[in-house]
KEKE-3310 file (N, C-alpha, C; in steps of 0.2 Angstrom, whole numbers, plus 5000, padded with zeros to 4 digits):
npx = (5004:5010:5019:5010:5004:5016:5019:5007:5009:5021:5016:5006:5014:5021:5011:5008:5020:5018:5009:4996:4989:4987:4998:4992:4980:4985:4991:4981:4972:4981:4983:4970:4968:4977:4971:4959:4962:4967:4980:4987:4985:4993:5006:5009:5007:5018:5027:5019:5019:5033:5034:5026:5033:5045:5042:5037:5048:5057:5053:5054:5062:5057:5046:5052:5058:5052:5051:5050:5038:5029:5030:5026:5013:5007:5008:5000:4987:4985:4984:4975:4959:4944:4933:4936:4931:4921:4929:4936:4926:4922:4933:4938:4927:4914:4920:4922:4919)
npy = (4994:5006:5008:5011:5022:5031:5031:5038:5050:5054:5056:5066:5076:5079:5083:5095:5102:5105:5114:5110:5108:5117:5119:5117:5110:5098:5092:5091:5082:5071:5068:5065:5054:5045:5043:5036:5021:5017:5019:5029:5024:5012:5015:5027:5045:5054:5046:5046:5060:5062:5054:5062:5074:5070:5067:5080:5087:5082:5088:5101:5111:5112:5121:5133:5133:5137:5130:5117:5116:5120:5109:5098:5103:5102:5088:5084:5089:5081:5068:5068:5063:5065:5069:5076:5080:5070:5059:5059:5057:5044:5036:5038:5040:5049:5064:5068:5081)
npz = (5000:5003:4993:4982:4986:4986:4973:4968:4975:4968:4955:4957:4961:4950:4941:4949:4947:4934:4934:4934:4946:4961:4975:4987:4984:4978:4989:4999:4993:4992:5006:5010:5002:5009:5021:5018:5014:5026:5027:5035:5048:5047:5043:5049:5052:5051:5042:5031:5028:5025:5013:5004:5005:4999:4986:4981:4983:4974:4962:4963:4956:4944:4941:4939:4927:4913:4900:4903:4911:4901:4892:4901:4903:4890:4888:4898:4894:4882:4887:4898:4904:4893:4900:4912:4925:4928:4928:4940:4949:4946:4947:4960:4968:4977:4985:5002:5012)
capx = (5000:5014:5022:5005:5004:5022:5018:5002:5013:5025:5011:5003:5019:5023:5005:5009:5025:5016:5004:4989:4986:4991:5001:4987:4975:4988:4993:4975:4970:4985:4981:4963:4969:4981:4966:4954:4963:4970:4988:4990:4985:4997:5013:5009:5006:5025:5029:5015:5022:5039:5033:5024:5038:5050:5039:5037:5055:5060:5050:5054:5065:5054:5042:5057:5060:5046:5051:5048:5031:5025:5030:5021:5006:5005:5007:4994:4981:4985:4983:4970:4952:4940:4928:4940:4927:4917:4934:4938:4921:4922:4939:4939:4921:4913:4924:4919:4922)
capy = (5000:5012:5009:5014:5029:5034:5032:5043:5056:5056:5058:5072:5081:5081:5088:5101:5105:5107:5119:5107:5109:5121:5114:5115:5105:5092:5089:5089:5076:5065:5067:5061:5047:5042:5041:5031:5014:5016:5020:5032:5019:5007:5018:5034:5052:5056:5043:5049:5067:5061:5052:5067:5079:5068:5068:5087:5090:5080:5092:5108:5116:5112:5127:5139:5131:5138:5125:5110:5117:5120:5102:5095:5105:5099:5081:5083:5090:5076:5062:5068:5060:5070:5072:5076:5080:5064:5054:5059:5054:5037:5033:5039:5041:5056:5067:5070:5088)
capz = (5000:5004:4986:4978:4989:4984:4965:4968:4976:4962:4949:4959:4961:4943:4939:4952:4943:4927:4935:4934:4952:4965:4980:4993:4981:4977:4995:5002:4990:4994:5013:5010:4999:5014:5026:5015:5015:5032:5027:5041:5054:5045:5043:5053:5048:5049:5036:5025:5026:5022:5006:5001:5004:4995:4979:4979:4983:4968:4956:4965:4952:4937:4940:4938:4920:4909:4895:4906:4913:4895:4890:4905:4902:4884:4889:4902:4890:4878:4890:4903:4901:4890:4905:4918:4932:4930:4929:4947:4953:4944:4950:4968:4972:4980:4990:5008:5014)
cpx = (5004:5017:5017:5004:5010:5021:5012:5005:5017:5021:5008:5008:5021:5017:5006:5014:5023:5010:4997:4985:4990:4993:4996:4982:4979:4989:4987:4972:4974:4984:4975:4964:4973:4976:4962:4956:4967:4978:4991:4990:4991:5005:5014:5009:5013:5028:5025:5017:5029:5039:5031:5029:5044:5048:5039:5044:5058:5058:5051:5057:5062:5050:5046:5059:5054:5045:5048:5040:5027:5025:5025:5014:5003:5004:5001:4987:4980:4982:4977:4963:4948:4935:4931:4936:4924:4923:4936:4933:4921:4928:4940:4933:4920:4918:4920:4923:4923)
cpy = (5006:5013:5013:5021:5033:5036:5038:5050:5059:5059:5065:5078:5083:5085:5095:5105:5108:5112:5117:5108:5113:5116:5112:5109:5098:5089:5087:5083:5070:5063:5063:5054:5042:5039:5036:5024:5012:5016:5023:5028:5014:5010:5024:5040:5054:5053:5045:5056:5066:5059:5058:5072:5077:5069:5075:5090:5088:5084:5100:5113:5117:5118:5133:5138:5131:5132:5119:5111:5117:5113:5098:5096:5102:5092:5080:5084:5085:5069:5062:5065:5066:5073:5072:5076:5073:5058:5054:5055:5046:5033:5033:5039:5048:5058:5069:5076:5087)
cpz = (5000:4997:4982:4980:4986:4977:4964:4970:4971:4957:4951:4959:4954:4940:4943:4949:4937:4928:4934:4940:4956:4971:4985:4990:4981:4984:4999:4999:4992:5002:5014:5007:5005:5019:5024:5016:5021:5032:5033:5047:5053:5046:5047:5049:5047:5043:5030:5023:5023:5015:5002:5000:4999:4987:4977:4979:4977:4962:4958:4960:4945:4936:4938:4930:4916:4903:4897:4908:4906:4892:4894:4904:4895:4885:4893:4898:4885:4881:4895:4900:4898:4895:4911:4925:4933:4931:4936:4951:4952:4947:4957:4972:4974:4985:4996:5011:5022)
residu = (MET:GLU:ASP:ILE:PHE:ARG:GLU:ARG:CYS:ASP:ALA:ARG:ALA:ILE:LEU:TYR:ALA:ALA:SER:VAL:PHE:ASP:LEU:HIS:THR:ALA:VAL:ASP:VAL:LEU:GLN:THR:ASP:ALA:LYS:ARG:PRO:GLY:LEU:ILE:ASP:GLN:ILE:GLY:GLN:ASN:ARG:VAL:GLN:GLU:ILE:MET:ALA:ALA:ALA:PHE:HIS:ALA:VAL:ARG:GLY:ILE:GLN:GLN:GLN:PRO:PHE:LEU:VAL:LYS:GLN:PHE:SER:LYS:LEU:TRP:LYS:ARG:ILE:ARG:PRO:SER:GLN:ASN:ARG:SER:PHE:GLN:SER:ARG:GLN:TYR:GLY:PRO:ARG:ASN:SER)
# end
């Protein structure tokens, strides 16, 4: 379960670097994702935060490189689902506030 969460963090960090999500949105979704399957109970909140921090640290310089941001944004527009809003609800279910 930790490996899957790490992969989700890496993907979300790349999308943040491509300016698809702002930092708060990206992190809030990941925190919610960690709660749902009981990952926090399994590995602890500190480990969850370490995993998230490592993922976002790995992409921290990308936003200062406009060429890379442009390339990521183009790629995201090509691969994202055509109905982005309904995709999230189909894949993850309704979000609880």
